[in-house]
C-alpha positions, 0 to 999 in steps of 0.5 A: 500500500502506497505511503500517504503524506504524513498526518499533520494538524490542519492550519486555521480554516475559514471557521472552527467547524471546518477545523473540527471536520478536518480533525475528524477526517484526520482521526479516521486516517490515523485509525486506518494506519493503525489497521494497516499496522495490525495486518499479519505478514501472510494476511491469512487470519480471519482478523486480517480479512476483517481489517482488509475489508475495513481498509477497502471501505475507508479508501475514499477517506484516505483519498480525500485526506491526501487531496486536502493535504496536497491542496493545502500545501499547494495553496501555501506555496502559491500564497508566497507568489501573490506578492511576487515583483513580476506582474505576470507571475502575480497574475498566474499565482492569483488565478491558481490561488482561486482554483485551489481555494475552490477545490479546497472549499469543495472538499471541505463543504461537500466531499468530506462531509459526504464521506464522514456521514455513516452509510445507511444500513438499510440502503438495500431494503424495499418498503411497505407503505400503510395508509389509513384515513383519519379525520374528515370522513369520506373526504379523507378516503378520497385524499388517501386515493390521491396519496396512493396514486402519488406514491405509485407514480413516484415508484414508476418514476424511480423504476420500483415495482409496486404491489397493492397488497390490500385496500378497503374501499369506502362506500362513499368513494375513495379508499379507507386504508391500503397496504402497498409493497414497493420493491427496489433498492433504496425504496425504504431509505427514500420513502421512510421520510413519508411516515406521519400525518398528511393533511389536505385543505380543499373544498370537497366536491359535495360542499355547496357553500364552497367551505374549505374542509381539512382532512388527514391521512396517516402514512406508515413506512416500514422496511419490507421484510420477506422471508428471504430478506433476512437471516435474523430471527424477528419472532418465534412461531410460538409467539404468533397466534394464527387464526383462519376464517371466512373472508368478508365482503366482495370477492365471489363465492369461492372467497366467501365459502372457504376459510381463506382469510388469515389473522396473525397476533404477535403475542409479545407486542400485541401486533395484529395483521389481517389479510383476506385479499388473496383467493387462497389461505396460503397466499393470505398467510404469506402476505400476513407474515410479510406484514408482521415481519416488516412491522417487527423490523421497523420496531427494531430499527426504531429502537436501535436509532433511539439508543444510538441518538438518545440525546437528539430531540429531532429524532423524537419528532421524525419518529413520531408518526402522530405528528403532522408532517405535511399540508396539501393546500389545493386553493393555493396550489402549495405543499408545505413540509412542516419538519423543515419549513419547506413550501413548494407551490407545485401541488399538481407536480407533487401529486404526480410524483415528480415534485415529491422527489424534491421534498424527499431530497431536501428532507434527507439533506436536512437529516444528513446535516443533523447527523454531521452536526451531532458528529461535530459536537461529540468529537 
């Protein structure tokens, strides 16, 4: 492995935050050097395999550090030429100084922060969305239909595969509740920010006086955990009560005359899952266990995040699914995300799925900045 320039304490940067950022990077590089020194000569032990994997994963950090050290060195050398008696030399030095300063700023403001933020442990997971109508009666069910269509269109734009696992129609129009599987890499990490209460303000079609009504829909995003997705034991079958029954509602004679509906109860947590949309008991049982597995994994992930960041007040807000996260105002053609204070006047684009990506991007950006702030405050 080639030797990198020796580690050095960074000279004063533009502000103290940048200095702390560079010190964190320097510490990571020092840790990397320690790993290298601990490798055995024949690289054959199990611990060597682990260390080599860690070294491979941290190569970008080493590259960023080398670039920062070299750029700082070149910038200091150029500083001495800014007062050169030769006018041509001063002009060349000034131009090079601007380029080097821009490179350094890009490293400190973009490259290094992106490398220091821990990679997501759920990046490969698909998602399961549960939508439930809230206050507002039939208008809430109609809005749920709009949100369901929005997520299906977003998935189409992102080339994720979707399956509407379950949905219950409302007699007055719209959908009372729905469960959707969204399969594709990065689906859970992108959609997880949609968990919470979505509020709509608009005049219902049945409102003769033109009065604006407010309705809500609750969205819960879970990591989709099919049986093949994890080797982790999320539950014991001894803890699951399985009941079969006849399906109710529309579905034809076959569905209503056979015990095809399935209800699962996870006794330790009290979680219940009912599934009757498929024709066979086997299919409903498989779907129900997928939902149960996803809900239990969500509990596990939420608990782990809380344990890692118990001091972060913002975590409580982002994890609180009873919190109103977004308002869709039809009269003003605007959508406001209350977590980051972002308002976009493109409601139609958001409901078509395209504009929703702007919110997802900005919320993730805000989250990454919070993680970085936590890192700077604890290092």
